[in-house]
N, C-alpha and C positions, 0 to 999 in steps of 0.2 A: 460452447453458441456461438453461432457467428452472427455478426451486426454488421448491417450497412448504413455507416450514420450520414451519410449525403445520399437521400433521391428525391424525387419528385413524382407526382402526379396531380389528376386534373379531374373534375368533374367530368362524368361520362358526355354530358353531352357540349362540352367545350373541348374536349383533349384532340376531335378531328378538326380542330381549326389552330388550337395553340402549338402544338407540336411540329406540323409543316411551317408554320411561321417562326420559332423557335430556331428550327434549322435551319431555315434559309438564311436570320441573320448570325447565325454565331458559326456556320460553315459547320457544326458540327453534326453529326450523325446519331439520331434516337435509335438506342434498346429496346424500346416497349411502345405499344400505342398511347401510352398517355395517361392510362385509367389506373385505378388500383388493381384491379383486376388482373390487369399487363402487365403491372407492376410485380404483385406477388407469383405470377405465370413465370416473368425471367428470377425471379429469387430462385421458385423450386429447380429450374435448371440449372443456377450458379451453384446451388448450394448454400441461399443465405435463409438462416432461419426468419430472424426479426429487419424491419426497415424502420428509420429514422425519414418521415415526408417530410419534407420544411416545403411548407407554405410560404408566398409573398404576397403582400397586395402592395399591386405597384402604386396604387394610389389609392387616396380618401376613400371614396368609393367604393371602393373594395372589401374593407376592411370587414363589413358583416355578415358578405358569402365568403368570403375567403375564408373567417373561423366558422364559420358552419360547417363548411365543407371539413374542415379539421376534425372540428370535434366529432361530425358523422366518421372519421376512418378510426375512431374509438372502438368503433363494434367490430372490427378486426384485432384478434389476439397476434394477428403479424406484424404490424403495423403503428409506429407510435409516430403520432402524429405532432409536427409542431404549427404552432400558428404565426400570427402576421399582425404589425399594427404597421400607420404609415405616420413615420415620426413628424410633429406639427398637426395632427389633425383634428379636431372638436372631440372624438372618441376614444382617443388613445387610450385614456386611463383606464375605461371604463370598460373598454375591450379587454385589456389585461385584466381586469378583474373579472369577468365571462372567460377567460379561458382559462385561469384559475382555478374559478369555481368549479369548471367543467371535466377536470382533471389533467387540464394537457398541461405537458413537461416543459416546455420552452416556447421560441419564438423564433423566426427567421427573417434578418434585417438582407435588403440587398440595395447597398449604399448608388451604387450605379443606376439600377434601374428605377428608384426611388428617390434617384439625383437630391443627395445632403451625405453632406460628409459626418463620416463616421465620429468625431470631435465636437459636432455643433452641440448647440445648448438645447434643443428640441430632441435631441437624440441619449443628451444627459438624460432628463427628465424620466427617458421610457429605463436606459439604464438603472436609475436610481430604486423603479420601484416594482422592476425585474427581480432587484437582488431583495427588495424586502417582502415579495412573493415566493420568493423560492423558484422564480423561472428561469430557465437557462438562456444565454441571450449566442444564437449564432448569426456570424453575416458573413457574404463572403467578400473576400479578402485580394486586394490582387487588379491586375488586367481584368475584364470580361470580355469574348470575343465578339460581342455583339456593339460592343462599344470603344470609343476611343478614348483620348486622355481629355481632361486632366483624371486622374486616376482618388475615387475618393478616401478609397484604405489602404494604408501603406502603412507598413510596421515603426514606423514613427507615431502616427494616431494609436496605433493597438495597444503600443508601450503606455500612452497615455492614460487613454482609456482604462485600462490594466491597472495602472495607479492610483488614478481618484475615484474606481469605483472599486475596493478588494472584495468587498463583501458580494458581489456578482461574480457569475459563471461565467465568462468569454469564450466561445468557440469559432476560431478563424479557422476556416475552409481554406481548403488548396494551399494547408501548410503553411498559412499567414500570409501566402503574397503571391500570387498564380503571378507567373511570367516576372515577379520578381523576387527570384531564390536568394542571388548573392547578396544583393541589398537587405534581404531578410536576414539568412542568416548570419550578415554582419551586425544587424541592430539587435537579434535576439541572443546575439551568443551570451551574453549576461546569463541566458537561463537553460544553458545546456547543466546538466545532470553535475558536472565538477563544480562549475559557479554556487549552485543553488548549496551545495555540500559545503562549500567554502564561509556561502553568507549565512550556513547555518551553525558556523564557528567547529564543524564536524574536526576533528581532531586523527581517532581512527575508529578505522572502520574495518567490521570482522565479518567476514562470508561462511557461509555455511558450505563446507566442503568433503568431498569422500576420501577416504585414505588414499585411494590408486590416485589421485587426481594429479596432471603434471605440476602444477600453481604456475601453470606458463603466463598469465594474465598478470599474477601478483607478481613475479619478476620484470615483464614490462611495466608494469605502475611503479614499483618501484624504483626504476633505470629512470622515470619518466618527471625529471624535473618541477613541469608544469602542473604535476598533479602535486598540492599543497597539505595533501595529510595521507597517515597512512593507511592500505588495505591490507590487512594481515588474513590470513588463513584459519578457520577454527577447525578442529577434529571432527568429523562426526562418522564414526562406524556401526551404525545403526543395521548398517545391509549386512554386516559381517555376524552380528547376536544373531538372527533371526534365525538361522539354518539356510543359508542361502548358496549351496557349492559351486556355482558357476563362479560367484563374486568371489569368493573364499580362493577357490585356484587363480585365479586372473589375480589377486593380488599377489600371493604367493611369488606364480610365473613374474609378476613384474619385478621381485624383489629376492629372486633365487634361493628361494627355500621350502619344503615341503611343511615347514611348522607357519600354523597362520599366527601364533602369538608372536613370534618371531618377522613375521613380514607387517604386522600390524605396530610393532613397536620400529623396525627399520621406517616403514613409512608416519609414525610418530617422529622418529630425530629428523628426517626429514622435512616434515613440517615445520617444526621449530627451528630449522637450519632460514627458514623462509617467513618467521617472525609469530610463528601461530603463539597465542598467551592461552586458545581458551580450545576447549571441546563442548558438543552437544553431543545429548541422548535425550530421542523421543522413546516413549513408551505407552502402551496403549492400555496394558495390564504391566505393571511392573513386576519383577519373577526374582526373588534370589534365596535359589534352593542350593544349599549346600548339596556339591556333587555330582548338580548339571552343568552341561556346558557353559550355558549362560551366566552360570555364577561365577566358575572360574573363568570367566572372557572378563567378567566384572569387572571382577575382584584385580585382576592381571594389570586392567587396563586405570582401575582405581589407583593403585601402584606407581603404574608408569607416567601417569600425569604428576602425581607427587612428585618424584626423582627429575622428571622435567620441568617442574613449575609452571605446570598448565592448569586452569581454574576448569572444573568441571559442571558441566548444564546437566540436569535431568528438569526433563519436560514431561510431567505425568499426566495423563490423563484422556486424550485422542482418542474417540472414534474414526477410523479413515475407512472411506469410499465407499460407503453404504448404499450409494443409490447406483443399483447397478447398469443401468443405463443412461447413466452420466459417466460410471466411469467404462463403460464400452465404448463409449461416444467419444468423450474428450478426455480421457485417460486417467492419472493416477492426480490426488490435490486439484480436485477441478472445483469443489465448492461441496461434496456430499458428505463432510465431516461433521461430527460434531461431540458434546459433551461426553463422558464415558463415565466408566466406574469410581468409585474413589481407591484409594494407594492404601496398600497391606502397610498397616504402621511396623508390625513385627519385621516385612522381609527386610523393608527399606532400613531400619533403623539396626538391622543387623548386617548387613550390606555393609553403611558407615558404620559401627562396632566393628568388625571385622579387619578394615582399612585403619582405624583409630588406636586399635590394640595391638597395630604393628607399627605405631607410628609413620601412618604412610595414605594419611588421608588428606588429600589436595582441597584447596580452597574449592568449595561447592557449595552453587546456588539450585535450589527447589523451586520449581515453580509447579503450579497444578492449574487446570481446567475446568475441576470441578468444583466449585469453591467451596461445598461440602468439606472439602479438605484444609480451608487453610487455617486452622484451630491445629489441628494435627502436626501442617508440615511449619508452622512458624514455630510450638514448642519444639518441633522433634531438632529442629536450625538450633533452637537454643542450646539443647543436650550437649552440641558439638560446637559451640560457638568460642573461639569466633571464627572459626573457617567456616563454617557453614550458616548458607543463609535463605532466609524466605523470598524469594524471588517475585517481582514484581508482577501484579496483572498481566494477564498472557492471552492474545487469542481471544477469545470470546467475551473475557472479561476486561479489556482492555478497552472499557467506558468509565463514564463519572460514578456510575457506583460501583466498579466491578475495581475502578481505583482505591475509589473512598476505603471499600473493604477492606482491601490489601494495606493502606498506610493505616486504618485504625487497627487492625492486628498486628499489624510491628508493634505499633504503639502499648498494646493493650501486655502481648504477650510476646514482646520480642525488640528490637534495639533501632528504632529509625535513625540514629544518631550515624550506625555505621553502613545502613543501608547502601547501594550500588545503584540504588533508585530506577528507574524503567529503561524499558529494553525495548531495540525496532521489530525485532525480528520477524522479517516480512520481505517476499521477491517484491514488493510494491515503494518505488521509491516515494510516493505519496503518504509513505505511512510515515515519514520522519517527524513531522509536525507533531504526531503523540506524546515527544519529550516536551515540545512548550505544554501541551496539553498537560500532561502529567506535572508540570513545573507549577500552573497555574492552581490546579487543585490541591498539592503537598502546600502553596502559602497560601490558598483559602481556608485549608481545613488548620495551620497554623492559628492565623487570623483568628479565628473562631475561637482557637484555645485561650488567646489572650483575653480578647475582647470578654469572655465566660470566667478570666479570672485564672483558669489552672494553668496558665506560662505567662510567664514575666515579661513584661514590654518591653524586652532589652533587641531594642534592629541589631545590634552588630552580633549578636550572639543567634540571634535568629536566621540572620544572614549568611551566616559560618555554616549552619546546619546545612541551608538551602543549599550552600555552592558545595556541602560536601556530598550530600545527597545525589547533587544531579551531575557530577562529573570526579570531584579529589579521591572519593571515596573507590569510585572504578577505575584511577590510576595504579591506586595502593594493592587494592583487590586482585587485580587483573598482570597488577608490574607492569603495565604499557610506562 
């Protein structure tokens, strides 16, 4: 789905007057007639699925009419209207309540047209109220073609507002400062990916990589002294376990062999030369049937991981790409996945048992997507402790309820004190705060146990347990 987050539309009676005036004042060329119907026609022509329509009350008297128009746009499934308030008006607070009650998702402010500074007291009241109501706040930032200086919204003010109102979500349009590109980049440099990861005290970041990967970027990152943490590859050979002859042929050609196992081992050697400490496998339905190609490859890889000191992660139970139209439109892994069947404990146990029998079982973490597997996996892990662990709540389960269930399961059938804690397991940078989320839930659980008399009120011991679960155990388990 493609969403245009910054569009405008006017009531049908107003558009014929508003569009020419705006075009003349700004020197910009309009691309539709200014009506909602005209916007949707342009969206169709441009391949846009939905658009956020940003409305602006340029004075206090417009609040009522502008926001009634915004609410009327909710009738279209294609449009996501934002309302607007005029900071300092007599009705701004009631207007925000009205917008929230009618299902509007956010508001648009334009400090140039509305003639207020982004960090003024009147605006602060609006931001606080929007945070409480869950309304997004989008604002124009930087120059506006229709106005000269002074500029009411710049990167310094954006920083101040975001710092003062952490519970409110802000959208700084035009890359945070239209026509102020260098100043904006300089002021916001502390919010790039590397800086934010450093602020989160990230020490090691493991990516997910195909065995055929060149690891070119891992090498560049390792050679870059400005990056204060390690970025290591993870070995993800799923493509070679599911009968993909093209991928198998390409990997064998890359490593100059006709043997898939030899090619995989050479690839693993190369990954380990570049710092690999962990592998990852995803199974919609785990199968380990002796004599089959998959069983032979799994057994081979398990032994290879043990020999190389690489931990093995097994992510069990998702059903992929169930919505055919979504898959055809956007490709794989675009949101059409769901919780699948439970894992066969006999086959999983046989796999781990065969490796243990040969003294070749690597450190292993078992993750389930179907919470019905919690007890099975936690007790399975105990069978092969300390090498095998029941992993953190994953994907659909990394919620308050899911994390609590996983922690309870570890306490009842496993050993929480040896857990390696949370994982991010996401392509989204915004997922990193789930580590903090997990830490808070863990500490809350321990506090409840202390208050109920089930755990001793030993702050030093409990603090050490939390530190180990959230950091030290992972360093030991993965060999970081």
